[in-house]
N, C-alpha and C positions, 0 to 999 in steps of 0.2 A: 510439470511441474512442481514442484516443491514449496507448501510451507509451514514455516516455523510459529509458535508465539510466545512470545518467554512475557509470562503473567506480571515475573517479578519490574522487569522496566517495562513493558504494556508496551513492548513493539514489536507487529507482526514483521518477520522477513519474508517475502515469495521471492521463489530461486524460479527464474523463467530459461535460461542455455546455464553450460556448463562454459568454465573456463575462469576468469580471475578479471573483474572488474576493472577497467582503468581509471576510468573520473565518474563522477557522480552530478546528479543539479536535483536542487530541493529544492522545493514549491510548498508553501508552508511546514503541514506537515508528513510532504512522501519527498523522499530520496531516493530516484533511479539513477542507478548505476549502469553505466557503458562499458561496453570491452574498446576497441582500438575501431571497430571498422561503424561504432556508432549504436549497434546493437542492443538489446536493454538488459541487463545479464539478473540481476535484483530490483527487486522494489519491495522499500522497510517503508511502514506506515506508523508510525511517532504518536502517542496519546490512541491508540488504534483501538481501544473499548466508547473511546469518545466520540470516534469516528462515525463508528458501526451503528451508535445512539443516533448521533448525528444524519446517518443515512434512510434508516429505518426510520425518523421522526420525516423525515420528507416523505417517505413511502409515502405514509400515511397519508398526511395531510395529500400529497393525490390520488389517493387511495378514493377519497372522502370527496374532493373535486369531482371527477370523474362520470362517481354517484348521482 
């Protein structure tokens, strides 16, 4: 697994496998790329810094609820 973050476009690209993607599906700010067999090849996260902040906020709120 490899990852690459482009600060200018705020996109995080996570490469899961080799080969070229044949199709993609998008749900909100996440685009999953698949090969012919339907196996994930890449995951693109748009507005990655914003999404990371939302995840951290959620973790912080969950931690407060548990304590």
